[in-house]
Kinemage of the C-alpha trace (Angstrom):
@kinemage 1
@onewidth
@group {chain A} dominant
@subgroup {mainchain}
@vectorlist {calphas} color= white
{ca met a 1} P 0.181 0.004 -0.346
{ca leu a 2} L 1.112 3.759 -0.476
{ca arg a 3} L -0.881 6.303 0.288
{ca ala a 4} L -0.158 10.260 -0.526
{ca thr a 5} L -2.297 13.101 1.019
{ca his a 6} L -2.307 16.491 0.264
{ca val a 7} L 0.997 16.169 -1.262
{ca ser a 8} L 2.714 19.696 -3.020
{ca lys a 9} L 5.989 20.615 -4.236
{ca ser a 10} L 7.478 23.493 -5.788
{ca phe a 11} L 10.594 24.202 -8.122
{ca gly a 12} L 10.972 28.185 -7.796
{ca ala a 13} L 7.786 29.863 -8.721
{ca thr a 14} L 6.895 26.494 -10.834
{ca arg a 15} L 4.153 24.537 -8.258
{ca ala a 16} L 5.220 21.055 -9.866
{ca val a 17} L 2.798 19.435 -7.618
{ca asp a 18} L -0.337 20.660 -6.370
{ca glu a 19} L -2.296 18.912 -3.242
{ca val a 20} L -2.363 15.686 -4.728
{ca ser a 21} L -3.991 12.861 -2.510
{ca ile a 22} L -3.639 9.563 -4.327
{ca glu a 23} L -3.408 5.845 -3.021
{ca ile a 24} L -2.259 2.432 -4.811
{ca ala a 25} L -3.537 -0.736 -3.325
{ca arg a 26} L -1.223 -3.883 -2.837
{ca gly a 27} L -1.877 -6.257 -6.283
{ca glu a 28} L -2.760 -2.991 -8.081
{ca ile a 29} L -1.661 -2.039 -11.459
{ca leu a 30} L -2.161 1.874 -11.550
{ca gly a 31} L -1.987 4.010 -14.881
{ca val a 32} L -0.800 7.373 -14.621
{ca val a 33} L -0.743 9.663 -17.364
{ca gly a 34} L -0.162 13.340 -18.748
{ca glu a 35} L 1.450 15.985 -20.479
{ca asn a 36} L 5.029 16.603 -20.290
{ca gly a 37} L 5.820 18.495 -16.771
{ca ala a 38} L 2.052 17.669 -15.685
{ca gly a 39} L 3.670 16.136 -12.181
{ca lys a 40} L 4.166 12.412 -12.704
{ca thr a 41} L 7.571 11.763 -12.075
{ca thr a 42} L 7.720 14.272 -9.560
{ca leu a 43} L 4.844 12.842 -7.445
{ca met a 44} L 6.361 9.325 -7.629
{ca arg a 45} L 9.682 10.492 -6.556
{ca ile a 46} L 8.154 12.255 -3.622
{ca ala a 47} L 6.418 8.715 -2.989
{ca ala a 48} L 9.470 6.775 -3.284
{ca gly a 49} L 11.307 8.892 -1.056
{ca glu a 50} L 13.304 10.442 -3.350
{ca leu a 51} L 12.726 14.241 -2.772
{ca pro a 52} L 10.777 16.027 0.207
{ca ala a 53} L 7.369 16.987 -0.219
{ca asp a 54} L 6.868 20.475 0.778
{ca ser a 55} L 3.596 19.866 2.701
{ca gly a 56} L 1.302 16.781 2.925
{ca thr a 57} L 2.134 13.064 3.791
{ca val a 58} L 3.551 9.612 2.341
{ca glu a 59} L 2.694 6.595 3.818
{ca arg a 60} L 4.516 3.582 2.574
{ca glu a 61} L 3.809 -0.105 3.411
{ca gly a 62} L 7.447 -1.646 2.681
{ca arg a 63} L 9.883 -0.546 -0.010
{ca val a 64} L 9.147 1.616 -2.905
{ca asp a 65} L 11.212 1.634 -6.013
{ca leu a 66} L 11.019 3.866 -8.748
{ca val a 67} L 12.451 2.912 -12.473
{ca his a 68} L 13.763 5.960 -13.996
{ca gln a 69} L 13.637 7.310 -17.828
{ca his a 70} L 17.189 8.598 -16.984
{ca phe a 71} L 19.152 5.179 -16.711
{ca met a 72} L 20.924 5.154 -12.859
{ca leu a 73} L 23.566 2.862 -14.314
{ca val a 74} L 27.253 2.594 -14.252
{ca gly a 75} L 28.419 2.609 -17.572
{ca glu a 76} L 31.878 1.157 -17.085
{ca leu a 77} L 30.786 -1.536 -15.148
{ca thr a 78} L 29.160 -4.698 -16.215
{ca ile a 79} L 25.570 -5.856 -16.230
{ca ala a 80} L 26.404 -8.253 -13.389
{ca glu a 81} L 28.017 -5.733 -11.389
{ca asn a 82} L 25.387 -2.977 -12.058
{ca leu a 83} L 23.390 -5.802 -10.355
{ca ala a 84} L 25.697 -6.410 -7.339
{ca leu a 85} L 25.681 -2.980 -6.657
{ca val a 86} L 22.190 -3.598 -5.400
{ca asp a 87} L 24.296 -5.119 -2.148
{ca arg a 88} L 27.314 -3.117 -1.813
{ca ala a 89} L 28.613 -4.479 1.126
{ca arg a 90} L 28.624 -8.037 -0.215
{ca phe a 91} L 29.514 -6.503 -3.433
{ca arg a 92} L 33.136 -5.829 -2.489
{ca phe a 93} L 33.354 -9.323 -1.282
{ca ser a 94} L 32.385 -11.135 -3.626
{ca ser a 95} L 34.326 -12.468 -6.935
{ca arg a 96} L 33.484 -12.030 -10.211
{ca lys a 97} L 32.492 -15.474 -10.638
{ca thr a 98} L 29.804 -15.047 -7.832
{ca ile a 99} L 28.699 -11.771 -9.020
{ca glu a 100} L 28.286 -13.089 -12.791
{ca arg a 101} L 26.177 -16.345 -11.391
{ca glu a 102} L 24.051 -14.456 -8.893
{ca ala a 103} L 22.931 -11.665 -12.028
{ca ile a 104} L 22.156 -14.817 -13.920
{ca ala a 105} L 19.832 -16.093 -11.607
{ca lys a 106} L 18.532 -12.354 -10.530
{ca ile a 107} L 17.652 -11.888 -14.370
{ca ala a 108} L 16.167 -15.533 -14.570
{ca glu a 109} L 14.082 -14.739 -11.860
{ca ser a 110} L 12.536 -11.380 -13.143
{ca gly a 111} L 11.446 -13.086 -16.181
{ca ile a 112} L 13.117 -10.727 -19.073
{ca glu a 113} L 15.348 -11.671 -21.448
{ca leu a 114} L 19.037 -10.322 -21.635
{ca ala a 115} L 22.083 -11.904 -22.061
{ca asp a 116} L 25.737 -11.814 -21.499
{ca val a 117} L 26.357 -10.271 -17.924
{ca ser a 118} L 29.929 -9.752 -18.920
{ca arg a 119} L 29.015 -6.847 -20.965
{ca arg a 120} L 29.977 -2.899 -19.982
{ca val a 121} L 26.775 -1.197 -19.569
{ca ala a 122} L 28.328 1.701 -21.330
{ca asp a 123} L 27.990 -0.658 -24.833
{ca leu a 124} L 24.405 -1.850 -24.066
{ca ser a 125} L 21.417 -0.531 -26.640
{ca val a 126} L 19.200 1.529 -24.527
{ca gly a 127} L 16.050 -1.163 -24.937
{ca glu a 128} L 18.986 -2.916 -23.092
{ca lys a 129} L 19.617 -0.693 -20.457
{ca ser a 130} L 16.081 0.038 -19.620
{ca lys a 131} L 15.650 -4.007 -19.251
{ca leu a 132} L 18.685 -3.770 -16.896
{ca glu a 133} L 16.948 -1.062 -14.637
{ca leu a 134} L 14.116 -3.021 -14.215
{ca ile a 135} L 15.806 -6.498 -13.493
{ca lys a 136} L 17.709 -4.516 -10.532
{ca ala a 137} L 14.462 -2.726 -9.096
{ca ile a 138} L 12.817 -6.234 -9.644
{ca ser a 139} L 15.747 -7.830 -7.298
{ca lys a 140} L 15.515 -5.385 -4.468
{ca lys a 141} L 11.525 -7.531 -3.804
{ca pro a 142} L 9.796 -3.973 -3.553
{ca ala a 143} L 6.398 -3.494 -2.323
{ca thr a 144} L 5.954 -0.919 -4.652
{ca leu a 145} L 7.594 -0.775 -8.372
{ca val a 146} L 6.632 2.463 -10.279
{ca leu a 147} L 7.684 2.515 -13.894
{ca asp a 148} L 8.389 5.986 -15.534
{ca glu a 149} L 8.033 5.053 -19.395
{ca pro a 150} L 9.216 2.026 -19.518
{ca thr a 151} L 8.105 0.589 -22.922
{ca ser a 152} L 9.656 3.799 -24.855
{ca val a 153} L 12.473 2.262 -25.932
{ca leu a 154} L 11.382 -1.000 -26.019
{ca thr a 155} L 9.909 -3.169 -29.109
{ca pro a 156} L 6.119 -4.618 -28.945
{ca phe a 157} L 7.996 -7.986 -28.477
{ca glu a 158} L 9.702 -6.557 -25.060
{ca val a 159} L 6.528 -4.651 -24.320
{ca glu a 160} L 4.971 -7.971 -24.032
{ca glu a 161} L 7.670 -9.531 -21.924
{ca leu a 162} L 7.393 -6.551 -19.711
{ca phe a 163} L 3.499 -6.848 -19.469
{ca arg a 164} L 3.866 -10.460 -18.517
{ca val a 165} L 6.840 -9.392 -15.666
{ca met a 166} L 4.074 -6.898 -14.664
{ca arg a 167} L 1.241 -9.320 -14.118
{ca arg a 168} L 3.119 -12.173 -12.665
{ca leu a 169} L 4.431 -9.094 -9.763
{ca ser a 170} L 0.841 -7.995 -9.468
{ca ser a 171} L -0.118 -11.247 -8.674
{ca arg a 172} L 2.138 -11.663 -6.043
{ca gly a 173} L 1.333 -8.533 -3.963
{ca thr a 174} L 3.035 -5.874 -6.003
{ca ala a 175} L 1.340 -2.937 -6.103
{ca val a 176} L 2.990 -1.526 -9.858
{ca val a 177} L 2.446 2.045 -10.675
{ca phe a 178} L 2.865 2.723 -14.622
{ca ile a 179} L 3.767 6.231 -16.069
{ca ser a 180} L 2.829 6.406 -20.135
{ca his a 181} L 2.439 8.330 -22.541
{ca lys a 182} L 1.548 5.345 -24.798
{ca leu a 183} L -2.428 5.228 -23.951
{ca pro a 184} L -3.087 1.690 -25.409
{ca glu a 185} L -0.398 0.305 -23.670
{ca val a 186} L -1.737 1.837 -20.470
{ca leu a 187} L -5.785 0.953 -21.316
{ca ala a 188} L -4.147 -2.726 -21.897
{ca ile a 189} L -2.662 -3.175 -18.721
{ca ala a 190} L -3.897 -0.822 -16.033
{ca glu a 191} L -6.455 -1.824 -13.741
{ca arg a 192} L -7.276 1.966 -12.861
{ca ile a 193} L -6.019 5.188 -14.697
{ca val a 194} L -5.420 8.685 -12.978
{ca val a 195} L -4.548 11.515 -15.066
{ca met a 196} L -2.142 14.470 -14.223
{ca arg a 197} L -2.807 18.125 -15.173
{ca ala a 198} L -0.531 20.967 -14.009
{ca gly a 199} L 0.592 18.916 -11.128
{ca arg a 200} L -2.752 18.010 -9.779
{ca val a 201} L -4.553 14.606 -10.299
{ca val a 202} L -7.687 13.526 -11.602
{ca glu a 203} L -9.667 10.353 -12.165
{ca ala a 204} L -10.362 9.098 -15.485
{ca asn a 205} L -13.185 6.932 -16.463
{ca ala a 206} L -12.126 6.783 -19.979
{ca thr a 207} L -12.164 3.364 -22.338
{ca thr a 208} L -10.443 4.320 -25.385
{ca ala a 209} L -7.198 6.001 -25.865
{ca glu a 210} L -9.309 9.169 -27.240
{ca glu a 211} L -11.375 9.380 -24.678
{ca leu a 212} L -8.080 9.524 -22.321
{ca ala a 213} L -6.548 12.210 -24.677
{ca gln a 214} L -9.375 14.430 -24.461
{ca val a 215} L -9.175 14.346 -20.416
{ca met a 216} L -5.625 14.829 -20.923
{ca val a 217} L -5.166 17.696 -23.292
{ca gly a 218} L -8.721 18.304 -24.734
{ca pro a 219} L -9.685 17.168 -28.172
{ca ile a 220} L -6.464 16.468 -30.508
{ca gly a 221} L -7.700 17.167 -34.227
{ca pro a 222} L -6.708 15.338 -37.486
{ca ile a 223} L -3.371 16.233 -38.490
{ca gly a 224} L -3.568 18.024 -42.141
{ca pro a 225} L -2.093 16.429 -45.763
{ca ile a 226} L 1.553 16.295 -46.299
{ca gly a 227} L 2.703 18.645 -48.928
{ca arg a 228} L 4.209 17.234 -51.753
{ca arg a 229} L 7.190 15.128 -52.698
{ca gly a 230} L 10.020 15.594 -54.851
{ca pro a 231} L 13.240 12.773 -54.537
{ca ile a 232} L 15.866 13.918 -55.984
{ca gly a 233} L 18.512 10.963 -55.278
{ca pro a 234} L 19.783 8.852 -52.621
{ca ile a 235} L 21.885 9.746 -50.075
{ca gly a 236} L 24.514 8.444 -47.684
{ca pro a 237} L 24.777 4.752 -47.173
{ca met a 238} L 21.483 4.117 -46.422
{ca gly a 239} L 20.103 4.645 -50.276
{ca val a 240} L 17.320 7.430 -48.398
{ca his a 241} L 16.221 9.857 -50.830
{ca phe a 242} L 15.460 13.485 -50.544
{ca gly a 243} L 12.049 14.404 -49.720
{ca glu a 244} L 11.188 10.927 -47.861
{ca ile a 245} L 10.955 9.407 -44.552
{ca val a 246} L 12.907 5.772 -44.068
{ca ala a 247} L 11.895 3.996 -41.019
{ca ile a 248} L 14.507 1.053 -39.437
{ca val a 249} L 12.656 -0.840 -37.209
{ca gly a 250} L 14.258 -3.904 -35.114
{ca val a 251} L 14.400 -5.295 -31.379
{ca ala a 252} L 17.102 -3.264 -29.777
{ca gly a 253} L 20.315 -4.472 -29.531
{ca asn a 254} L 20.652 -5.490 -33.513
{ca gly a 255} L 22.817 -2.815 -34.694
{ca gln a 256} L 20.497 0.358 -34.132
{ca thr a 257} L 22.757 2.017 -31.865
{ca glu a 258} L 26.057 1.341 -34.071
{ca leu a 259} L 24.084 2.759 -37.130
{ca ala a 260} L 23.545 5.779 -35.478
{ca ala a 261} L 26.797 6.468 -34.436
{ca lys a 262} L 28.139 5.677 -37.491
{ca leu a 263} L 25.748 8.288 -39.458
{ca arg a 264} L 26.463 10.884 -36.990
{ca asp a 265} L 30.419 10.788 -37.434
{ca gln a 266} L 29.843 10.482 -41.714
{ca leu a 267} L 27.424 12.935 -41.810
{ca arg a 268} L 28.380 15.628 -39.124
{ca asp a 269} L 26.157 18.732 -41.006
{ca ala a 270} L 22.701 16.522 -40.808
{ca gly a 271} L 20.220 16.775 -37.527
{ca his a 272} L 20.662 14.139 -35.303
{ca ile a 273} L 18.554 12.977 -32.508
{ca pro a 274} L 20.088 10.678 -30.220
{ca glu a 275} L 18.463 7.415 -28.895
{ca asp a 276} L 19.919 8.387 -25.597
{ca arg a 277} L 18.997 12.170 -24.608
{ca thr a 278} L 20.497 12.624 -21.024
{ca arg a 279} L 24.393 10.708 -22.770
{ca asp a 280} L 24.289 12.333 -26.424
{ca gly a 281} L 21.652 14.867 -26.317
{ca ile a 282} L 21.866 17.580 -23.871
{ca val a 283} L 24.438 19.244 -21.104
{ca ala a 284} L 22.631 18.751 -18.137
{ca glu a 285} L 24.858 21.256 -16.577
{ca met a 286} L 24.018 23.553 -19.211
{ca thr a 287} L 21.156 26.394 -19.643
{ca ile a 288} L 18.480 25.151 -21.970
{ca ala a 289} L 19.470 28.583 -23.908
{ca glu a 290} L 23.389 27.376 -24.156
{ca asn a 291} L 21.606 23.562 -25.078
{ca leu a 292} L 20.050 25.456 -27.682
{ca ala a 293} L 22.906 27.596 -29.260
{ca leu a 294} L 25.530 24.120 -29.258
{ca arg a 295} L 25.150 23.975 -33.110
{ca ala a 296} L 25.748 28.034 -33.582
{ca lys a 297} L 28.731 28.929 -35.014
{ca arg a 298} L 29.628 31.815 -32.315
{ca trp a 299} L 27.961 32.055 -29.086
{ca arg a 300} L 25.771 35.722 -27.839
{ca lys a 301} L 24.099 35.454 -24.859
{ca arg a 302} L 21.340 37.830 -25.492
{ca glu a 303} L 20.900 36.381 -28.757
{ca ala a 304} L 20.661 32.660 -27.718
{ca ala a 305} L 18.315 34.021 -24.926
{ca gly a 306} L 16.365 35.163 -27.352
{ca his a 307} L 16.176 32.323 -29.513
{ca ala a 308} L 15.829 30.074 -26.610
{ca gln a 309} L 12.827 32.066 -26.225
{ca gln a 310} L 11.168 31.756 -28.849
{ca met a 311} L 11.963 27.794 -29.082
{ca ile a 312} L 10.347 27.608 -25.312
{ca ala a 313} L 6.963 28.858 -26.493
{ca leu a 314} L 7.130 27.183 -30.509
{ca tyr a 315} L 8.158 23.194 -28.486
{ca ser a 316} L 5.797 24.151 -25.932
{ca ile a 317} L 9.025 23.304 -23.300
{ca arg a 318} L 7.371 23.832 -19.783
{ca ala a 319} L 10.422 25.834 -18.431
{ca asn a 320} L 11.109 28.544 -16.142
{ca gly a 321} L 12.812 30.457 -18.828
{ca pro a 322} L 15.748 30.306 -20.946
{ca gln a 323} L 18.496 30.190 -17.930
{ca gln a 324} L 17.283 26.988 -16.579
{ca arg a 325} L 19.509 23.934 -16.497
{ca ala a 326} L 18.446 21.203 -18.896
{ca gly a 327} L 19.326 18.606 -16.622
{ca asp a 328} L 16.029 20.168 -14.254
{ca leu a 329} L 13.932 19.616 -16.905
{ca ser a 330} L 11.456 16.447 -17.186
{ca gly a 331} L 12.936 13.806 -19.846
{ca gly a 332} L 9.910 15.001 -22.491
{ca asn a 333} L 10.986 18.498 -22.211
{ca gln a 334} L 14.880 17.680 -22.765
{ca gln a 335} L 13.605 16.201 -25.806
{ca lys a 336} L 11.967 18.820 -27.057
{ca val a 337} L 15.204 20.843 -26.337
{ca ile a 338} L 17.199 18.703 -28.539
{ca leu a 339} L 14.580 18.835 -31.108
{ca ala a 340} L 13.945 22.462 -31.357
{ca arg a 341} L 17.799 22.714 -31.642
{ca glu a 342} L 18.018 20.263 -34.681
{ca leu a 343} L 15.299 20.678 -35.973
{ca asp a 344} L 15.156 24.882 -36.194
{ca arg a 345} L 18.671 24.277 -38.350
{ca arg a 346} L 16.735 23.064 -41.309
{ca pro a 347} L 19.176 20.703 -42.160
{ca asn a 348} L 18.711 18.783 -45.593
{ca ile a 349} L 19.325 15.506 -43.657
{ca ile a 350} L 18.114 14.191 -40.534
{ca ile a 351} L 18.639 11.020 -38.463
{ca ala a 352} L 16.334 11.230 -36.167
{ca ala a 353} L 16.192 7.810 -33.633
{ca glu a 354} L 13.672 7.609 -31.215
{ca pro a 355} L 12.355 11.138 -31.453
{ca ala a 356} L 9.067 10.775 -29.870
{ca arg a 357} L 10.445 8.650 -27.126
{ca gly a 358} L 8.774 9.831 -23.541
{ca leu a 359} L 6.692 12.403 -25.765
{ca asp a 360} L 2.930 13.378 -24.581
{ca ile a 361} L 0.241 12.936 -27.174
{ca glu a 362} L 0.474 16.726 -28.206
{ca ala a 363} L 4.264 17.121 -28.319
{ca thr a 364} L 4.467 13.363 -30.286
{ca arg a 365} L 2.150 14.734 -32.228
{ca phe a 366} L 3.998 18.562 -33.159
{ca val a 367} L 7.169 16.104 -33.939
{ca his a 368} L 5.694 14.076 -36.514
{ca glu a 369} L 4.223 17.048 -38.117
{ca gln a 370} L 7.557 19.031 -38.123
{ca leu a 371} L 9.040 15.359 -39.723
{ca arg a 372} L 6.724 15.360 -42.515
{ca ala a 373} L 7.028 19.137 -42.400
{ca ala a 374} L 11.303 18.525 -43.396
{ca ala a 375} L 10.292 16.039 -45.603
{ca ser a 376} L 7.902 17.475 -47.554
{ca ala a 377} L 10.403 21.218 -47.810
{ca gly a 378} L 12.861 17.896 -49.424
{ca ala a 379} L 14.741 16.749 -46.284
{ca ala a 380} L 15.712 13.248 -46.737
{ca ile a 381} L 15.056 11.695 -43.020
{ca leu a 382} L 16.199 8.004 -41.408
{ca leu a 383} L 14.115 7.069 -38.576
{ca ile a 384} L 15.379 4.854 -36.448
{ca thr a 385} L 12.140 3.537 -34.133
{ca ser a 386} L 11.345 0.889 -31.988
{ca asp a 387} L 7.628 1.904 -32.169
{ca leu a 388} L 6.198 0.326 -35.185
{ca asp a 389} L 2.778 2.516 -34.848
{ca glu a 390} L 5.292 5.161 -35.641
{ca ala a 391} L 7.116 3.631 -38.356
{ca phe a 392} L 4.033 3.102 -40.263
{ca glu a 393} L 2.191 6.251 -39.469
{ca leu a 394} L 5.911 8.426 -40.660
{ca ala a 395} L 7.336 6.165 -43.118
{ca asp a 396} L 7.402 6.213 -47.116
{ca ala a 397} L 9.412 2.962 -46.661
{ca ile a 398} L 10.907 0.509 -44.226
{ca gln a 399} L 13.523 -1.839 -43.393
{ca val a 400} L 14.410 -4.315 -40.437
{ca ile a 401} L 17.940 -4.330 -39.442
{ca tyr a 402} L 18.381 -8.367 -37.765
{ca arg a 403} L 22.322 -8.444 -36.168
{ca gly a 404} L 23.184 -5.931 -38.013
{ca thr a 405} L 22.156 -6.810 -41.326
{ca leu a 406} L 19.426 -4.785 -43.292
{ca ser a 407} L 16.171 -6.247 -44.592
{ca asp a 408} L 14.503 -5.200 -48.136
{ca arg a 409} L 13.296 -2.131 -48.785
{ca met a 410} L 9.770 -2.327 -48.498
{ca ser a 411} L 6.639 -0.022 -48.957
{ca pro a 412} L 4.188 0.044 -45.622
{ca gly a 413} L 2.036 -2.246 -47.347
{ca glu a 414} L 4.453 -4.652 -47.821
{ca ala a 415} L 6.019 -4.450 -44.566
{ca arg a 416} L 3.184 -4.826 -42.739
{ca pro a 417} L 2.658 -9.027 -43.006
{ca arg a 418} L 6.407 -9.516 -42.768
{ca val a 419} L 8.272 -7.308 -40.104
{ca ala a 420} L 7.192 -9.355 -37.135
{ca asn a 421} L 9.020 -12.036 -38.588
{ca leu a 422} L 12.032 -10.685 -39.726
{ca met a 423} L 12.349 -8.982 -36.380
{ca ala a 424} L 12.575 -12.061 -35.089
{ca gly a 425} L 15.413 -13.286 -37.799
{ca ile a 426} L 12.696 -15.120 -39.918
{ca ala a 427} L 13.128 -14.842 -43.796
């Protein structure tokens, strides 16, 4: 059981959590949804004891563990060593062989697949890091497990794997809180859903994703037609044409990360949206204005502040202003800073890896519109995504990556009946 009563929390002038009362029962799977910056993560950090509340009380029955969007892993250590850090005293006096044997046992007990515990965490894909964070939390046997956007970098196969784990934990009495922007997933797994809006909790009786979206942000209108495309010829090693979007899909760990890194080195003037925003996208200690100016030819403080103010408004970045540290923003708002920096330059080539990861419905729609607009203006866009819905919604062509090898180029219609088998390595 976890109960928060009249909890409030402010950061400067920003009221992140405003008089919230919420209760989660043993064995319950609770869905929590809301726009970026609505207060979801802040509330759960207070519930887990990571942040003090300004007012109100929190009652906890047993341990509360929060699996963060931003990975809390040591990159230079192996999978096994990161799992062993759960018990630091034991870690100091255990042999490598013991640590690896215990790690294999913890992974097996979790029900999550993660191979080769001797690999360095820095070499893992984002999806594998997400799995490791979850295994680490489960190994602590918490009474309440809070998952913050856990499916944002997982493939549909991995999402089903996660849902099986969540249901098993729930059946054993663990309370599970599932924070997500993917409304169909929330409706599929949660027994009860609450919406957070502007720091407050709103109970939602919605039964469809559309109804839930209206509770969150109001009615969402249709996206307008895509403008005329003008292919000029293939560019880069992928054979992507100017004026089109080509999606690369695949199970995490099959070479997506390496592909994006290679293209980043080869196409330095392209727009690059990295899959790991905290490692490759922002400098947490720098301000929003400074992060937005990282691609600028020269630094002019007043000009950078003015440009940042425009980007904050255009991309709906929830921030106190251009001088706020980027590291203090929510994950979704950090992603918006990266998108603003990379897309505002109007590059001819865009490499977008998980561009909508951690974004709410309205922000996701905005990002998709920007990518469509860039393609309509003639940009060549390579979309690397684990979200098949995103791939089929945006792409003119789709390729599957499996063990570092790309499938033939397919139209969305050709790809739909084949993509699942190709992702599993079945020709």
